[in-house]
C-alpha positions in Angstrom: 58.7 107.8 211.0 61.8 105.7 212.1 64.4 105.6 209.5 64.7 101.9 209.7 61.3 101.7 208.1 62.5 103.5 205.1 65.0 102.7 202.4 66.4 105.5 200.3 68.7 105.3 197.3 70.4 108.4 196.1 72.5 108.4 193.0 74.2 111.3 191.3 74.7 111.5 187.5 76.2 114.2 185.3 76.8 114.5 181.6 80.5 115.3 181.9 83.7 113.6 182.9 84.5 112.8 186.5 87.2 115.5 186.7 84.6 118.2 185.9 82.0 116.8 188.3 81.0 118.8 191.4 81.6 117.0 194.7 79.3 117.1 197.7 81.6 118.4 200.5 79.6 118.5 203.7 79.4 114.8 204.4 78.2 111.6 202.7 75.4 112.6 200.4 73.3 109.6 201.3 73.6 110.3 205.0 72.9 114.0 204.6 69.6 113.3 202.7 68.6 110.5 205.0 68.8 112.8 207.9 66.6 115.6 206.4 64.1 113.7 204.3 60.6 113.7 205.6 58.4 111.0 203.9 55.3 112.9 202.7 52.2 112.1 204.5 49.8 111.5 201.6 52.2 109.2 199.8 53.1 107.4 203.0 49.5 106.8 203.9 48.7 105.6 200.3 51.8 103.5 199.7 53.1 105.8 197.0 56.8 105.2 196.4 59.3 105.2 193.6 62.0 107.4 192.1 61.7 111.2 191.5 64.4 112.6 189.2 65.3 116.2 190.1 67.5 118.2 187.8 69.5 121.2 189.1 72.2 123.6 188.1 75.1 124.9 190.3 76.9 128.2 190.1 80.6 128.5 190.8 80.0 128.9 194.5 78.2 125.5 194.6 74.8 127.0 195.1 71.7 125.8 193.2 70.3 128.5 191.0 67.7 126.3 189.2 66.0 123.1 190.1 62.9 121.2 188.8 61.4 117.8 188.8 62.4 116.1 185.6 60.4 113.0 186.2 58.0 112.5 189.1 54.5 111.4 190.1 52.6 114.6 190.5 52.2 114.0 194.3 53.8 115.2 197.4 56.8 113.0 196.6 57.8 115.5 194.0 57.7 118.4 196.5 59.9 116.6 199.0 62.4 115.5 196.4 62.7 119.2 195.3 63.1 120.3 198.9 65.8 117.7 199.6 67.8 118.8 196.5 67.4 122.4 197.5 68.9 121.7 200.9 72.1 120.6 199.3 72.7 124.1 197.9 76.0 125.6 199.0 77.4 122.2 199.9 79.0 121.4 196.6 82.7 121.9 195.6 82.6 123.0 192.0 85.8 122.7 189.9 86.7 125.6 187.7 86.2 123.6 184.6 82.6 122.8 185.4 80.0 124.2 183.0 77.4 125.9 185.2 74.8 125.6 182.4 74.9 121.8 182.6 72.1 120.2 184.5 72.9 117.5 187.0 70.3 114.9 187.9 69.7 113.5 191.4 67.3 110.6 191.5 65.6 110.3 194.9 64.1 106.9 195.6 61.2 106.7 198.1 60.6 103.2 199.5 58.3 102.1 202.3 58.8 99.0 204.4 56.4 97.2 206.8 53.4 99.1 205.5 51.9 96.1 203.6 52.3 98.2 200.4 52.9 95.0 198.4 49.2 94.2 198.9 48.1 97.1 196.8 47.5 96.6 193.1 48.8 98.9 190.3 45.2 100.1 189.8 44.9 101.1 193.4 48.2 103.0 193.3 47.1 104.9 190.2 43.8 105.7 191.8 45.6 107.2 194.8 47.7 109.3 192.4 44.6 110.5 190.6 42.9 111.2 194.0 45.9 113.5 194.9 45.4 115.5 191.8 41.7 115.9 192.6 42.5 117.0 196.1 44.7 119.8 194.7 41.7 121.3 193.0 39.5 121.1 196.1 42.3 122.5 198.3 42.5 125.6 196.0 38.8 126.2 196.7 39.5 126.3 200.4 42.6 128.5 200.0 40.7 131.0 197.8 37.9 131.2 200.2 40.1 132.2 203.2 42.1 134.6 201.1 38.9 136.4 200.2 37.7 136.3 203.8 41.0 137.8 204.9 40.5 140.6 202.4 37.0 141.3 203.9 34.8 139.3 201.5 32.2 137.5 203.6 30.3 134.6 202.1 28.3 132.7 204.7 27.0 130.2 202.2 30.5 129.6 201.0 31.7 129.0 204.6 29.3 126.0 204.8 30.7 124.6 201.6 34.3 125.1 202.6 33.8 123.5 206.0 32.3 120.5 204.2 35.3 120.4 201.9 37.7 120.6 204.8 36.0 117.7 206.5 36.2 115.7 203.3 39.9 116.4 202.8 40.7 115.8 206.5 41.8 119.3 207.1 41.0 119.2 210.9 42.9 120.3 214.0 44.9 117.0 213.9 46.1 117.8 210.4 47.0 121.3 211.4 49.0 120.0 214.3 50.9 117.6 212.2 51.7 120.2 209.6 52.8 122.6 212.3 55.2 120.0 213.8 56.5 119.3 210.3 57.3 123.0 209.7 59.0 123.2 213.1 61.1 120.2 212.1 62.1 122.0 208.9 63.1 125.0 211.0 65.5 122.8 213.0 67.0 121.6 209.7 67.5 125.3 208.8 65.1 125.0 206.0 63.2 128.3 206.5 61.8 128.3 203.0 60.2 124.9 203.4 58.9 125.7 206.9 57.4 128.9 205.7 55.6 127.0 202.9 54.0 124.8 205.5 53.1 127.8 207.8 51.5 129.5 204.9 49.3 126.4 204.1 48.1 126.4 207.7 47.1 130.1 207.3 45.4 129.4 204.0 43.3 126.7 205.7 41.8 129.4 207.9 43.9 128.7 211.0 45.8 131.4 212.9 48.1 128.9 214.6 51.0 129.6 212.3 50.7 133.4 212.3 53.4 133.9 215.0 55.8 131.8 213.0 55.0 133.6 209.8 55.6 136.9 211.5 58.9 135.7 212.9 60.5 133.7 210.1 58.7 134.4 206.9 58.7 138.2 206.4 
């Protein structure tokens, strides 16, 4: 998605004085995040937007050793916000006086333009969030089936049910192709961890298209 369709606001807060605050040293933090952020597909297609607050802690070397969503939406926005924060690891200059036990908060704002999202009501937005939660449960059914199949457990009746679920969830070859390209994009960003997560999802959906990548990058 072209960046001119998106508007991101990134603010950094800390509970200590400015002299003790770590400084992002690679380049402008806004520019860095804008260049790596991938607007999540489900939230983009369902006009889900808003701010996800991610808390994280830095060690003396400026690497993140703990991060979690402090306030989010329970959708793929949360996962992307976490990934974005994780990608800043090692790019912080930490003053000697900084308390490494102190959590910093990075609010990541996701905003869509030119998607006619203003036409959706609050109830429709909430319904989309609830639908995402329901999809998670159905996806686990699919994942579990293929994990058992890989272990040698054959269930022909289960195969029919799983194929119906995949159709319902839109887990077709087009979906696999998009997820594969997203993972490859993350590899170019040097986000091997994020790419491997996508490659693994493809495998757990019963496709072998990501196996070469899993063998090369995710051992």
